[in-house]
N, C-alpha and C positions, 0 to 999 in steps of 0.2 A: 615613418609618418605617425603611427601610433604611438609612441613615445612622445614624440614633439606635441601632439594634441593632448595628452595626460599631461605634459608639462605645463603649457599654456592653461590648462584648467585648474590644475592646483595652484599654479602661481595666482590665478585670479582670486581663488577661496583663501588662499594665505594672506593676500593682500600686501605682499612686500617682498623683500628680496631673501627672506627666510624661508618663504614657500618654495623658492625657486632652489634653494639649497637642499631641502628636503626631497624635491623632486630628481636633483641630481644625484642624490644618494640613493634613491630607489632605482635610478636608471643603472646605477654601477653595479648594485646587488642583482638587478636582473641580469646585465650582461655576465657577472659572474655564474649566476646560474644555468644561463646558456652554454657558457664555456664547460661547466660541469657535465652537461648533457651532449658533449660533442662526442660522436662516433669513434674518433680518432683517438679518444683517449685511454689511455692502459689502466685496465683494472686490476690494481694490486692487492683488494679489501680480502680475497680469498688465500693469498699465500701466508704461509705461515714463518715464523721467525725460526732462527736456530734453537732459542729457548724454548718455545713451544714445541717443537720437534722432539727435542730431548726429553721433556716432560712427558709427551706420548709415547716414547719410545720403551718396550717392554723386553725384558732378555729374554732371549728365545731358549734358553736353557731350561725355563722354568715349564712344568707340567700345567695341566689343565687347573687343578686344584688351585695350586701356589700361584699362579697367574691370576685366577678370580678371586683368590683373598688378596692379593698386592692391588689389583685396580680397585677392590671395594675400599681398601683402605687409605691410598694416597692416589688413584687414578681421578682423572676428569669426570665430569658428569656425564658425558655421552659414555665413557666406557663402563661407569657403573651402571647405565641402564642396559648396555650391552650385556654384560655379565649376568644380570636380573633376568632378562630375556632368554639368556641361555641356561637358565636354571634346571628347567625341566630335562635336559639332555644330559647336565651334570649329575642329577640325581639317578638317570637310568644307566648312566656309563660308571659313576663313582659313588654308589649310595651311600655307603658307609662314612667315606672321607667327606662328601658332601654335607651329609646332615651334621656332621661334627664340626668343620670348620667355616663352610660357606654359608651355611643357614643363620648362624649367630651373627656373622657380618652382615647379612641382610636386614636383620632385626634393626642392627645398632644403625644402619644407613637410612632405614625408613623413618627412624625417629625425628630426624630433623630434613628429610628430603622434600625437594620442591613437587610440583603438582605433576609433571612428566614423569619423574620416577615413581611417583605412588600410583600414576595411572598405568605404568609398565607393571608394576608389584600386584595390583588388583588381577589383571589378568593372567599373569602366570601362576598365582595362588589358586584361581579357578580351574586352571588346565591340571595342575598336578593332582587336584581331587576327582576331576573328571576322568582322566586317562588311568586313575588308579596306580600311581607311579609307586606310591608308598602306602602302607597299611592305615585304615582311618585313624588307630590309635597314636601311631607315630605323627600324623597329621595334627591331631587335637593337640598333642603335646608340644609339637614345634610351630607350628602355624596358626591354631586356632586362637591363642591367646595373643597372637600380634593382632588378627583380623578384630578381635573386641577391642583392644585398646585404642585402635586406630578409628574405631566407630565414633569415639568422643573426641574425636579431633577439631580442634576450634575452627577450622575451615569447612563452612558447610559443605561444599563441594565436596573435598576428601572424604567427610565423614558421610555423606550420601553414597558415594562409590563404595566405601568399603561396607556400609550397610547393604548395599546390593550383593557385596561378595558373600557377606555373611549368611544372606536368605538363600543364595544359591548352594552354599556348601551344607546347608542343614539337612538338604535333602539327601545326601550321602554319609550321613554322621549316624551311627547307631543312638537307639534309645537311651541308653545310661549315661553316654555323651553327653546327648541332649538335655537330658534332666540334670546332669550333676555341673555341666559347664555353660549351657547356652541359657535355659529356663530361669537359673538363679540370676542370671545377667538382667535377664527381662523383667523378673519380678523387681529386681533391685530399681532398675530405670522407670518403673510404672508409677514408683511411689508419687505422693503429692508434693514432696520436698524437692524432686527433681524438676529440671527446666523442661519447657514444654518440647524442646527438641529431643530430648532423653524420652519421653512419654510418648511421644510420636513413634518413634525406634521400638519401645517397648510393645505397642499396639502391633506394628508389622511384624515382629519377630514372635509374639504369641500366636498370630493367625497363621504364621508358617510352621510352628512347633506342633499346634493342634492338627494339622494335617499327619504328623508322624506317631501321634501318641494314641492310645487306647481311651475309651470313653471313660473309664475309671479313673484315669491319671488325669484327664481334662478335667473332671468334676471337683476331684480334689486339689489339684494344684494351679488350673488355668482359669476356670470359670469364676472365682471368687474376685479376682482381679480384672476379668473382662468385665463384670458387672459395675465395678467400681471405676472403670474407665469410661463405660456408658454414662456415667452419671457426674463425669468431670467436668469442673467448672470452666475450662476452656472448651469453646465451640469447635477447635481444630482438633483437639483430641476426641471429643465426642464424634465428629465426623469419622475420622481415620479409625477408630474401633470400631463404628458402625459398618465399616465396609469390611472388616474381618469377620463379622457375625458368621457370613455364609459358611466360612472355613470351619469355625467352631461348631456350629451346628450340626454339620456334616458329620464331625467327630465326636460328637454326642450321641447322635440317633435322633430317631421321630418324638419319643415320648418326652426327654429332657429338654429337647427344642422346645415343643409346646410349653413347658411349664417354666423354664428359664429366659429361652431366647427372646419367644413371641411377645411376653410384655414389655421387655426392653426396647423391642422393636417397633410396638406400636406407639410407646412413649417417643421415640425419638422420630417416628413419621409426624408428631405433632409440635416438635420443637420450634422454637422462635427464631432460629437462622435457617435460612434457606439452603445453605450447603448442606446441615444435618438431615433436612428433609429429602433431599436430593439423594443423600447416602443411603438412606432407609428406604427409598422407591426402589432403587437398584438393588439391594437386598433382598428385598420381597420378591423381585423378578425372578432373581438368583436361586431363592429357595422355593419356588412353586413347584419343581420336581420333585422334591424332597417331602413337602406336605401332603397330607391325606386329601380325601375328599371333604370329609366334615369339617377340617380346619380351615379349607380354602372356602366353604360355603357359609360359614359362622364368623369366620375371622378376616380372611384376607378381602373377599369381595367387598363388604362392607367398607373395609378399610381404603381400599383403592378408590372406590367410588366417591367416598369422602375427600380423598385426597385430589382427586381429578377436580370436583366441585370448587373446592377452596383454590386450587392453582388457576382455574378459569375465572373465578370471581376478583380474584386479586393480580393476575396477569404479571406475575413476578418472574423472576429467572427460574422457577419451577416448572412454568408452561412449557419451554422447549423441551426440558428433561422428560415430560410426561408424554408431550409426541414422540419423543427418540424411543421409549419403552413400550408405548401404546401397544405396537404388534405383537410384542414377546408377552404384554399382559393378556390379550386377548387369546392368543395362541395357547398359554397357559392354564387361563381359565374357562377355555371354551367348554370344556366337558360338564363343568359344574355351573355353567348359567342356564337360566329359565329363559324362555321367549323374551320374555319383559325384559330382563336383563340384558340380551343380546342386541334387542332394539335401543336400549339405553346406551349401550359402548357404541353402536352403528352412528347414532344421532351425535352423541360427543364427538365422535372421529370426524364426522361431518363437519360440526361446527369448528374443529381446529383445522380443517383444510381451507377453510375461507376467513380466518381470522384475519384482520387487517385489511382486507379488501375493502369492506364497507365501514367508515368510521361511525362511531355511535354517536348517538345525538347530545348525550352530557359531555363528551369529551369537545366536540364541536362548540357547544355551548360555553363550557369552560373556556376555551381559546378566545372566543370572541367576547367574554367577560373582560379577560384578561386584557384585551387589545383595547377595549373601551377604556379602561383605567389609563391615567396618564403617566404612572410611575414607570420609570425604564426598569427598576430593579426587579419587577415581575414578569416582564418581557421575555428573558433569556431562558429562564429555566424551564418553562412550557415547551420551548423549541427544542432543547437538548433532550427533554423527555420524549419529545414526540418521534426524534430519531431512534432513540434507544428503542421505543416499541416498536417501530417499523423493524428494525432490525430483529426483535425479539419475534415479531409476528412471521417474519421472512423464514427464521430458523423454524418455527412451528410448522409452516406449511413442506418447509424443505424434508422435514424429518417424515412428516405426513406422507410426502411424496415417495420417500424410501420405503415406509411401510405398506404400501399401498397392496403389493403382490400378498401380504399377509394378511391385510383386511379381506382381500377376494377369498382366500381360503376361510376364513373366518365366517363370510357371511354365505358362501357357496355361490358356485357359477350361474345357478339357476335364479339365485334372488340378485344377481349382478345389475341387470338392466334397471331394476325397480329400485334398488336400494343405493348404488355405488355409482352407476353410469354417468349422472350428472355431476357429481364429486370427479370422477374422473377427467370428466371433459374440462370441468373448472381448472384444475390442477396443469392438466396440459397445454392451457391457455393462459397460465399465470403470467402476471406483469414482471415478476422477478425470473431473471435468466437462470439463477440456480435452481428454481423449483423446476422449470422446464427441463434442465438437463438432467436432473434427478430421475424424471418421468420417462424422458427419452433412454435412459440407459437401464430401466428396468422395464421398458415395454413389452419386451419378448416373454418376461416370466408372467405379463400378466396375461398375455396372448396364450401361453400354453395353458394357464388354469380356465380359460374360459371354454377350450375346446371347440366344440361345433357352435357356439354362440359367440366366435370371435368376429365374425363380421360388424358385430355392433359396435366395435371401436375401429372402423377402419376409417371413418372420418378424422377421430384423432391422430391415426399414423399419418393420413394425407398432411393433418395441420404441421405436424412436426417436421415432416420431411420439407414442408414448405417454411419453415423459420427462417428468420432472417440471421439468427447466431450460428457460427460454425461448430460451436460447441454442442448444440442442441443436435444438430446433424450428425455430427461425430457419436453422440450417444446412441442415437437411433441406428445407424449404420453399423455400428459394432457388432451389432446383434442382427442385422437384416436378414440373413439366411432364415436362422431360426425363426423369426417372424413370419417370414414369405412363407415358409414351409406350413406353419400353423394355420395360416390364412388359406394357403391351398387345400389342405385337409378339411378345413371348417366349411370352404365353401364348395364341396364335392369335387369331384374329378374334373379338371380341365382337360376339354377335348379341343381339337383342331376345330369341330363344327359346332361348339357352343360357346360364345364368348359370355363369361360370367361378369360378374360384376368387379372383379379385380383389374378391369381395365382402366378404372377410375385411377388406379394409383400410378399409370403411365405419367401424367402430367407432373404428380407431385416427385416422382422418382428423376425425371429431366428437370425439374426445378432446382433439388439437390444438388445435383450434377453441375449444374450451372453455376450455382452459389459456389460450389468447392472450385470450379475451373477457374472463376472470377479471382479468386482469392489468392494470395500467395503461399498459402500451405498445401503444397505439392504432396506430402504426404498423407493428406487426408484425402485430396483428390486421388492418389494412388490406391489407398484403401478402399475407397467409394466405388473404384472401376473394379476392382478384384471382387468385392461383395454382389456387384451386380451379375457376376457370374451364375447365380444361383436364379436368374428370371427364368430360365427354361422350365423350372418347375412349377410355377405358378401363372405363366403368361403363355399365350400360345406362339407359334412361329411366326404368324402373319404379323401379330403386335411386335414383336421382337424385330423381325427384320424390316418394318416399315417406320419404326418409331426409334428404336434404340441402336439397331445397327447402324443408321448413318452418323449419328452421335459418335460411335466409337472411331469409325474410319476417320472423321474429322481430327480426334486427339492424335490417332497414328500417323497422319499426315501433317499437321498444323503444330504440334504440342512439341515443346523444345525440349523438355525434361525426359530423360531416356525411363526412369523407372515408371513414368505414367504411359509412356508409349508401350512398355512392356505389359504392363497392366492392362490396357486396351486390347493389345495384341492376343493376349492369353484369354480373356474374355470373348475375343471374337473366336477364338477356335473352340470354345465351349458354345457358345452360339450355333457355330457352325456344325458340331459334333451332334447335338439334340434338336436342330431341325428337322422338321417331319415333310419338308419340302425338297424334292430334289432339285427342282429348279434354283431355288434359293440358296440351298448348299453350295451348288455351282457357281451360282453368280457371287457368292462371299469369296469362295475360294480364289476365283478368277480375278477378283477386284484386288485380293492381297498381292497375287503374283504380278499382277498389271502395276500397282502403286509402289509395290515394296522390290520385288527381285527385277523388275524392268525399269525402275526408277533412274533418273539421271544423278540422283544424290547418293553417296555411297552409304550414308548413314543408315538410309531407308533399306538396301541391299543387306548390310549387316544386321538389320532387324528382321530381313526374313529368315535369315539363318536361324535367328531365335525363336520365329514363328514355326519353323521346321521342327525344332526341338519340341515346342508344345504340342505340335501335331503328331509327333511320334510318341508322346505319351498317351493322347487321346483317341487316335484312331488306329485301326488295324494296318497290317502292313501291305496288304493289298492296296487299300485307300490312298496310303501314301504314296506307293510306288504309281499308281495309276494317275494321282492329281499332283503331286508336288516334286516327284523325284527327278522328270526331265528338266524342271524349272532350276532347283538349285543346284545340280551338278553343273550348271552353265558357269555359276560363278568363282568356279575353281580357276577360270579365266579372266577373272575380273582385272581391270586396269590398277585397281586401288589396292597396295599391299595388305591393308588392315582389313579389307575384306576376305583376301585369300587365307590370311593369319587364321581369321575368325571361321572360315569354311573348314581349316583342319581338323576344329573339335568336333565337328559333325561327322567325320569320316568313320569313326567306330561304330556310330549309331547306324549309318547307312548299310554297313555292312552286315549288320545285325539283324537287318530287315530281309535279306536274301534266304531264300529256300531251294535247296539243291534237290533234282536237276533243274526244278523249273526256270531258276533264276541265275541260271549259270551264264548266261551272255551277258546281265546285268553285273555279275561279279567280274567276269573278266574286263568289261567296260571300265568298272571302278579301279580296278588293278592298273590298266592302260593309264586312267588320269593321275594315280600315284606316281607310277613310274615318269610320266611327263613332267610333274611337278618338281620330283627330285633332279631330273635331268636338265630342266628350263628355268629353275627357279633361281632370282638373283638375290632377293630379298635375304639377308641373315636370319633373321626372326622368323620369317615363313619357313625357312629351309628346316631349321629347328623344331617347328611346329610340325612339318611332315615327318620327320625322322621320329618324333615321339608319337604320332599316329601311327606310324609304321609299326613300331613295338606294340601298340594295343591292337592293332588289326591282326598281328601273328596271334596274341592271345585268343582271339575269338575263332574258335574250333566251328568248322561247317561239316556237318553231318548230312549224309544221304540216307532218306528214308526216315523211319521211326526213330526218335530222339531218345536217348538213352539216358543221358544225363538228367538228374533231377532238376537242375537250373533251366536246362532246356524244356523240360517238361513243363514246368511252371509257365515259364514265358509263351509255349503253344497252347496252353491253356488259358492264358489271358487274351492273347490274340484271338483265339477261337472265340471267345466270348465277345470280344469286339466286333468280330466279324458278324456274329449273331444278332448283335444289338443293332448294327447297320442294316442288315437284313429285315430284323422287326421294323426299322422305320419305314423301309420302302413297302413292307406289308400293310403296315398301318395307314400309310399315305393311299394306297389300291382300295383299302377297306373304306377310307374315308369318300373316294369318289363314287363305289358303289353302292354306299348310303346315299349320297347326293343322288344318284342315277333313281334308286329306287324310289325315293321320295318324290322326286319330279315326276316320275312315272305314274305314281299313284294319284299325285294331285290331278293329272291330265286324264285318268281313266273315265270319271264321270263326264266332263265335258265331251270325250270323244262317243260316249253313248249316246248322249244328246245330239251330236252329230249325226250320228248313223240313223237314230229315229226321222229326223229331219230329212236326210236323204230317201229313207224309205217313203216319207209323205211326197215327195217331190215326184219319185217314180209311179205314183198310183196311176197317173194317166197312161204309162206306157205297159201295161200288164199283158196283155195279148203278145206284143211284140217279144217282152222278154222269156213269154213261154215259148215261143216259136225258136228264140234262139236257144232255150234249153234244150229243147226236142232235137235240135240239129245237132248241139255240141253232143247231146248223147249217142246219137247216131256215130258219127264221127268218131267217138271214142269205142264204140263197139268195133269198128273196122279197124282201127291203129289205137292199141292200148299204149303202146310207145310214144305215138305223137302225142295223145291227150295226156300221159304222165310229163312229159317235157313243159306242155303249154301250161298244165296247172302248176308247174314248178315255177314258171316264169311268171305269171299272172297272179298267182295267189299265194303271197306270203302267209306264213304264220302267223296268228294272232298276237302271239308273244312279242312281234316285232313292234307293234303299237304302242308297248309300255317301255321298251329299251330306247329311252331317250337319251340324247347325250346330256353331260353335265351343263353345258354353256348355254344350252337352248332353253327359253321361258316359255310358258304358255301363253298363246297368242289370243288373248280375249276378245280384242277388237275383230280379227278375223271370224271368231264366230259369229260377233253380234251383225256383221255385215252379211255372212251367208243366211242368217235368219231372216233378215229384212228382204232379201232379194226372191223369197219364195221358190218358184219351181225351177229357178235358174241352175239347173243340175251341173253345167259346165263348169261356172265359176266355183260351186260347192265342190266339184271334184279336184279342183287345184289344190285344197288346202286338205282334204280327206286323207285318210289312211291308205295305202295302195290297197285295193280289193279287184276282184275279178272285174267287176263292171267298170270301175275306172280305168284298169288298164286297157279293157276294150275300146272305151271311149277314145282315149289316145290313140290308138291305133287306128280308129276310125278317122280322126281328125288329120291324121297325117297320110291316109289314104286320099282324102277328099283334096286335101292342098298339094297333092304330088310330091311331097318330101317323104324320104325314108325315113321310116320310124325306127328308133333305138331299139336295141334289145333289152326289155325292161329285166332286170338282175334281182335276185333273191336278196334281202338285206340280211346283214350279219346278227345273228341273234344272242351270239355269245358277248360280243364285246359292243358297246355303245358307239353309235358312229360318232365321226370326227365334227367337232365344232365347227361352226360355220360363221364368216361375216359377211357384210355387204361391200361389193367391189365399188370403189369410186367411178360415179358414173353409170352406174347399171342398177337396175332394179332386181337382178337375179342375186341368188346366193351363190356364193363359191365356196368351194371345199378348201380348208387350210391344212396344212401339216401339223403333224402332232406335236414338234417343237415351237411352232408358233401359238398352238392352241393352248398349250399349257401357260403362256405368257398373257393371254388375252382373255378378260374377264366374261362371264355368260352374257351373251347376247340378248338383248331385250327390244322388241319393236316397238316402233310408236305408231300412233295411228295413221300418220301420214304413209309410214312403210308398210302398214297393212294393206291400205286402199292401193298402195301400188304394185303390191306383190299379187293381188286379186286381179288385177288387169295385166299381168306378166304376158298372157298370151297374145294382147292385143297389141303390143308393144314391138317394136323393132330394135336392134342393137347391131353393131357394125363388127363384123368377122363372127367367129365362133363365140357362143357364151354357154357357161354351165349354169343350168337352171336345176334346183333342189326343189321336188314336190314337199310340201308341207302340210300337217294334218291341220283340220279345224282349230285345233288348240294350240297351234305355233309349233308343235315338235317338229322335229326332222326326221321322217321316217323311210320317204323315198329315196330311190338311187339318182344317179345324176344322168342327164339324159342331154345330148348334144346335137345341135342342129348347125347347119354350115351355110344356110341360106340368110337372107339380110332380115328374115321375120321368123319368128318362131311358130305362128300359126297365123291363118288367115282371118283378118277382122270380119269376113263373111260368116265364119263358123259360129261366132259369138253370137251373132243375130238368128241363127236357126232356132227352131224349136226342140227340146229335148226328147220328144217321141220319133221324130224324123232322125236324130242323130243316133239315137237306141238302134232302130231298125237298120240304118246302114252300117252300124259298127257290129251288127249281128250277122249282117249278110257278108260282109268283107272278112270276119274271122271263119264262116263256114266256105266259103271259097277259097280261101289261103290254104285251109286244113285240107279240102279235096285234093288241091293240086299238089300238096304234099306227099299224099297217099299213092297218087297216080305215078 
């Protein structure tokens, strides 16, 4: 159908039968082309005819030398190339015969050879002199003249190739040969009568020879020609000779350079051609390490300043070169600059960094004036010049971005914020992507130089991580571990109890990962996930667990690219290894087992075996055996053969985790598993893998007791270090809890003291009753010291228990406020006070009046903090929770409503038995649990009685109970 439509179009265009005939011819050609592309067509182009085979056949009776001479004389082109490539081997095996018969033939062939043969010969000639196959004298006699003659080849590519060979050979030739054979040719080619190509070759040869000659020889034979070429009428020759002045100056020395080379260099820096000025600037930068301080101060610094000002004013092609060399200039001249000169260099650099971002008024006015004129021949050139200027300005900013670490070193880290921070932010936010990519690639260098002031550029790091361009993200991610390490050191030590400013990086890190995940560049995504394994060095375990870990689990479960899954799994294992929360480590491990090992998809079960490999590298043997071993051995009976096949690769690593005699049972279990695989496996590949694993298992030597092998000792030392690190994590977690407990207790101590003062004021009306109670208690104590000691131990816990508050309890300020407002209602205050002798006696008195059995008041544990508490649904009391659930629950804080409800807990009723915890006036949980089996905890009538009557009845009840126990 396509051919018909095209035929109709052609017929309409041609306007008659002639167009149809052309269309038919094109159709036939198309059919012929399609027939040639048929797959069934036999390809015969590679077959050789009998005549060609005859020409390529060589007599087998010929030796190596004779065969090489024959092929060079009458062989095909490919045979000649083969002989030339084999020339070093011929010279090694048959030195004399090859030099006498083969090398002359090679020179004859090269005279009229094509480019392929010439290229092969250039490589072989360099190999012969580099490997010292023959002596330099023999090389100069047999090969050097061939090289010098081919330098003048008419083909510029061939001539350039042989000139490169000559420049490499000069480094291996002695001085007498250089002076006799090479320098003579260079002087001859440098004359004004020679072509530009010959003079350019002479400049390069002179620069290379100057590195092999002494100062006297350079002054006598080379320097006059060098000065002449620097004044050559052709700008290409002046530029080429200017680039060789560095080599000539280093061969001459300092004093001859100051008198002979520097004047030429100053003149070339003011040349009318930009390429000559560029060559002069590069030579000045190269000579900085040779020149003394006086020369740099008096000659080079004024010359460089003038050069930079002229480049900025003209904004020609020299300006990007100035930006490219500016870092080396500042570094080389920094010791010779005054403070004013340093400020000038910094200001000039800042101007280069923003050049082109804000157009000048003159340029805008010129464009507007041009647009106002109606002539069309004035409109196009300004637009072209504008684009060229934009490219030139972009190159300046890109080179400035590359040199920024050097400028930080030049200005000093202390002056960074004042001098360079604004410029740094501008470059990181440059509209051109090349500038931002360059800044991202060198960001880690700037961070290292800033040291403790690195947090100054945290905003720019966030900006680059959130960039829309993947190249920028790749540049910042490639050195992310070094960058984050510097931030962690600069932002002090990161602890679990101190959330630093580095938490602001988390949204930027997630944004960079989202951008990489949404792109098709899975390699960048894999690298990013691998680099994120450094996050435990700068972020807390809670931050990683809450923000980063879910993202990695998502990629393990949902991503389809295996390298990305492996990178996510490895980083997750690293997070689990350095997490300081035991519960979080167990949760990550449990999720990996559940999502991968117990998955219904065999791909995830295979991935779990890779996770086990990662865990074996990161964790100790005991950790692996306790957490992952029982899960992974279940994969030996997996219904999918590929899973069993991959499991076989893990068998030697599993055996290496055992230590005898402690793991003898595990070793027997593994051996039984392997025997079962050998006997029951039906898949051929799995059987082969099992047998290969058996051989590897036999090589693993299991020793009992102390390891004597050096390999085993190193392995044990590494495993011991891993165990120590894991124990250190547990110890650090325990210390964090203790620090939190101590801080909570110290914050509650002042409020507890206020509550005690308030209670003492509320008891002022019952002084006489309290004194009688104390006298009776003293009498009873004299009769029975044992009973008094037991009673004191039950009702008067130590004062240290008041500060031993749970981590998850918060100070209840609302309770204290309520207690103060209630005046002398000591019963309500006693509900939240720390357990004292008076409060315990009041509880006993209340229980006696209501006819309920009072529980035994236990002594609180002063060594361990009490368990955390939570409020049971439908109840106003506080119930105790297990240690496992306590670790999962955040610290409990009461609201005002909860406080009021707890304040009147004695007046409420609850169905069944309830566990009520006495709390202090500050909200801490200091008392023990008391259980009541009735429908109410206390009688409502008790709350309405006066405090003095309650105190009297409380003391009387205690005296009677003590007397009964004594009798």
